[in-house]
Backbone bond lengths (Angstrom), bond angles and torsions (degrees), N, CA, C in turn:
res aa  C-N    CA-C-N  psi(-1)  N-CA   C-N-CA  omega(-1)  CA-C   N-CA-C  phi
1 M - - - 1.438 - - 1.523 108.48 -
2 P 1.298 117.18 122.31 1.464 120.17 179.41 1.527 111.74 -60.54
3 R 1.303 115.02 143.42 1.458 121.52 179.87 1.524 110.08 -67.86
4 D 1.310 117.22 147.54 1.464 124.70 174.31 1.527 114.06 64.28
5 T 1.315 117.54 25.81 1.460 120.60 174.97 1.524 109.05 -148.78
6 D 1.298 116.75 150.33 1.460 121.53 178.54 1.518 109.29 -113.32
7 R 1.306 115.19 156.56 1.463 122.87 174.86 1.523 114.29 60.51
8 L 1.328 116.53 33.30 1.457 121.55 176.14 1.519 108.28 -135.76
9 L 1.330 115.53 128.40 1.456 121.10 178.55 1.523 109.25 -115.98
10 A 1.308 116.40 145.65 1.471 121.53 175.43 1.525 107.34 -114.45
11 A 1.312 116.27 142.74 1.465 120.79 179.78 1.521 109.07 -147.00
12 G 1.312 115.25 169.52 1.458 119.62 177.14 1.507 112.06 72.31
13 R 1.314 116.02 -144.64 1.456 120.99 -173.89 1.526 113.72 -76.57
14 C 1.309 118.46 -6.94 1.469 119.40 -178.23 1.527 112.94 -90.30
15 I 1.336 119.30 -0.76 1.455 119.43 175.97 1.526 109.07 -74.61
16 S 1.306 117.03 160.28 1.464 119.71 -176.59 1.522 110.77 -116.01
17 G 1.301 114.94 159.02 1.449 121.67 178.85 1.514 109.01 -178.77
18 T 1.307 115.91 -168.00 1.454 120.02 178.66 1.526 109.87 -71.90
19 H 1.309 115.83 165.92 1.463 121.27 178.38 1.534 110.53 -58.83
20 V 1.320 116.78 -42.40 1.459 121.12 -179.81 1.526 110.48 -66.28
21 A 1.325 117.10 -44.94 1.461 120.17 179.26 1.529 110.82 -63.15
22 H 1.310 116.80 -41.41 1.468 120.45 -178.59 1.525 111.47 -60.57
23 S 1.314 117.76 -34.25 1.464 119.71 -179.51 1.520 111.80 -65.19
24 S 1.326 118.02 -24.31 1.461 119.46 179.27 1.521 113.19 -92.98
25 Y 1.323 119.34 -29.15 1.467 118.13 -176.22 1.517 113.96 -99.88
26 R 1.303 118.77 8.00 1.465 119.57 177.86 1.519 112.02 -88.19
27 V 1.321 118.71 -5.81 1.462 121.90 179.31 1.530 110.19 -79.78
28 M 1.311 116.61 153.55 1.467 121.62 -171.54 1.532 114.67 -57.31
29 P 1.338 121.13 -44.86 1.474 118.04 -179.17 1.531 113.02 -59.60
30 I 1.319 116.91 -38.44 1.461 119.94 179.18 1.527 110.25 -71.75
31 A 1.333 116.84 -39.88 1.462 120.24 177.35 1.524 110.21 -61.21
32 M 1.324 116.56 -40.41 1.466 120.16 178.31 1.527 111.22 -66.62
33 A 1.336 116.80 -39.30 1.465 120.31 -179.75 1.525 111.44 -66.05
34 T 1.335 117.41 -41.38 1.464 118.57 178.46 1.522 110.71 -68.07
35 G 1.331 117.18 -33.46 1.457 120.43 175.51 1.520 111.90 -65.48
36 H 1.324 116.20 -41.50 1.463 121.18 176.93 1.530 110.50 -60.75
37 A 1.327 115.44 -46.88 1.468 119.71 -179.95 1.526 111.42 -63.46
38 A 1.327 117.31 -40.18 1.468 120.17 178.46 1.524 110.87 -65.25
39 G 1.326 117.36 -39.95 1.460 120.62 177.93 1.513 112.41 -64.32
40 V 1.329 116.35 -42.78 1.467 120.91 176.77 1.520 110.01 -62.76
41 C 1.315 116.77 -43.79 1.466 121.07 178.84 1.530 110.36 -60.58
42 A 1.329 117.08 -44.17 1.468 120.71 179.61 1.523 110.99 -61.47
43 A 1.325 117.16 -44.57 1.468 120.46 179.72 1.526 111.09 -63.57
44 L 1.323 116.66 -41.49 1.463 119.77 -179.67 1.522 112.19 -68.57
45 T 1.328 117.66 -32.49 1.464 118.70 177.84 1.520 110.53 -65.65
46 V 1.320 116.56 -37.57 1.471 120.01 176.85 1.523 109.68 -67.05
47 R 1.318 116.24 -46.57 1.467 120.73 -178.73 1.524 112.23 -60.01
48 H 1.334 116.42 -37.79 1.466 120.57 -176.44 1.524 113.23 -97.23
49 G 1.324 117.63 -1.81 1.459 121.21 175.24 1.515 114.63 66.04
50 R 1.316 117.12 39.03 1.461 121.00 178.43 1.516 109.33 -145.15
51 G 1.319 116.14 165.20 1.458 120.72 178.50 1.520 111.53 -78.92
52 P 1.320 117.31 168.86 1.464 120.60 -178.11 1.529 113.95 -59.61
53 R 1.322 117.80 -34.34 1.470 119.52 -179.76 1.528 111.95 -68.32
54 G 1.311 117.55 -24.88 1.457 121.11 -179.31 1.514 113.90 -93.81
55 L 1.323 117.74 0.22 1.466 121.66 -178.10 1.529 109.44 -90.14
56 P 1.324 117.78 124.09 1.475 118.88 177.18 1.535 110.52 -61.56
57 Y 1.320 116.67 128.75 1.463 120.33 -176.99 1.526 112.25 -61.53
58 R 1.310 117.24 -24.37 1.476 120.59 179.20 1.529 111.29 -62.32
59 L 1.330 117.66 -31.02 1.467 119.64 176.83 1.520 110.79 -63.33
60 V 1.316 116.87 -40.73 1.467 121.41 177.93 1.526 109.14 -67.29
61 Q 1.322 117.14 -44.25 1.460 120.68 179.19 1.524 112.15 -62.74
62 R 1.303 117.98 -29.89 1.460 121.72 178.56 1.528 111.69 -76.34
63 E 1.333 116.58 -36.42 1.464 120.92 -175.91 1.527 112.96 -78.00
64 L 1.307 117.91 -38.13 1.464 120.59 -176.10 1.535 113.14 -54.97
65 P 1.347 120.23 -48.56 1.470 118.79 178.20 1.532 113.43 -63.49
66 R 1.323 116.74 -30.18 1.467 119.34 176.47 1.526 111.05 -62.58
67 Q 1.328 116.40 -25.29 1.454 121.62 179.63 1.529 112.13 -98.98
68 G 1.326 117.23 9.69 1.456 121.03 174.51 1.515 116.24 100.28
69 A 1.325 118.16 -0.96 1.470 120.55 178.95 1.522 109.60 -75.85
70 R 1.313 115.61 146.83 1.464 120.63 175.63 1.516 108.01 -105.17
71 L 1.322 116.11 123.91 1.466 121.71 -178.66 1.518 109.84 -118.61
72 R 1.304 114.57 146.39 1.450 120.87 170.33 1.518 105.21 -118.58
73 T 1.331 117.39 104.95 1.460 120.93 -173.74 1.515 113.88 -105.68
74 G 1.317 117.35 -3.68 1.464 119.71 -179.48 1.508 111.12 -130.53
75 P 1.320 117.06 -171.44 1.463 120.11 178.59 1.521 110.72 -64.49
76 E 1.304 115.50 152.39 1.480 119.63 -178.42 1.490 112.60 -69.24
């Protein structure tokens, strides 16, 4: 979520992070996964009538596997 703005999500190659992190998330599978997560988050914000900052992340984590995404949410 971009700083100083509400109701806007960033996904894919336009997200920011450290130089090391950027080298891993600039590849297409990761860009697609962040896009999927952003889309799910956007749909859930509409469904629950709140902005992305007010949406519990667990709702997104619960929905993504229902749509076929594979998540690792705990220790390996």
